[in-house]
C-alpha positions in Angstrom: -45.8 -9.7 1.6 -42.8 -8.8 4.1 -40.6 -8.8 0.8 -42.8 -6.2 -1.0 -42.8 -3.7 2.1 -38.8 -4.1 2.0 -38.8 -3.3 -1.8 -41.1 -0.1 -1.2 -39.0 1.2 1.7 -35.9 0.4 -0.4 -37.2 2.4 -3.5 -38.6 5.2 -1.0 -35.1 7.2 -0.4 -32.2 5.2 -2.4 -29.8 8.1 -1.5 -30.1 7.3 2.3 -26.6 6.2 3.3 -26.6 2.6 5.1 -24.0 1.1 7.6 -21.6 -1.1 5.9 -21.6 -4.5 6.7 -18.7 -5.7 8.7 -16.4 -8.6 7.6 -17.4 -11.8 8.8 -15.4 -13.6 11.7 -11.6 -13.5 11.7 -11.5 -12.1 7.9 -11.0 -8.3 9.0 -8.3 -9.2 11.5 -6.2 -11.5 8.8 -6.7 -8.6 6.2 -5.0 -6.1 8.6 -2.4 -8.5 9.1 -1.9 -9.1 5.5 -1.7 -5.7 4.6 0.5 -5.1 7.6 3.1 -7.8 6.9 3.1 -6.7 3.1 3.8 -2.8 3.7 6.6 -3.9 6.2 8.3 -6.3 3.4 8.1 -4.0 0.9 9.8 -1.5 3.2 12.4 -3.7 4.0 12.9 -4.6 0.3 13.3 -0.9 -0.3 15.9 -0.5 2.8 17.7 -3.3 1.3 17.8 -1.8 -2.0 19.2 1.5 -0.9 22.0 -0.4 1.0 23.2 -2.5 -1.7 23.4 0.4 -4.2 25.3 2.6 -1.4 27.6 -0.3 -1.8 27.7 -0.7 -5.3 28.6 3.0 -5.6 31.0 2.7 -3.2 32.7 -0.4 -4.8 32.2 1.3 -8.2 34.2 4.3 -7.3 36.9 2.4 -5.5 37.5 0.0 -8.7 37.0 2.6 -11.1 34.0 0.7 -12.5 31.7 3.8 -13.6 28.8 1.0 -14.9 28.6 -0.3 -11.5 28.7 2.9 -9.4 25.8 4.3 -12.2 24.1 1.1 -11.7 24.4 1.8 -7.6 23.0 5.4 -8.2 20.1 3.8 -9.7 19.3 1.5 -7.3 19.4 4.0 -4.8 17.0 6.5 -6.4 14.7 3.6 -7.5 14.7 2.2 -3.9 13.9 5.6 -2.7 11.1 6.1 -5.3 9.5 2.8 -4.1 9.7 3.7 -0.5 7.8 7.1 -1.3 5.0 4.7 -3.4 5.0 2.6 -0.5 4.1 5.5 2.1 1.8 7.1 -0.6 -0.3 3.9 -1.3 -0.8 3.6 2.5 -2.3 7.4 3.0 -4.2 7.0 -0.6 -5.7 3.5 0.9 -6.6 5.2 4.3 -8.1 8.2 2.5 -10.4 6.3 0.4 -11.6 4.1 3.2 -12.2 7.0 5.2 -14.3 8.5 2.2 -16.1 5.4 1.7 -17.1 5.3 5.9 -18.3 9.2 5.4 
């Protein structure tokens, strides 16, 4: 009989927002750690790509190898695009999380 009552209360107002369930045990903190480390690793990779791209530009121009300088310029450009993408993803995840909480 109790299950019938719970079914009736669920059927009464299906659009009522309910509090979301928390992740069990330490899954929430480990997920936060995983996301934090992956964001940090991605930004470090972008920084290394930027630095190596600048080095390729310098070496390419000094040794009169325009193909190497062009690869360095592409590396710098894509490193900046990737860093902007990582920052955007963080903002999007936070925005969608806040929308889901509200």
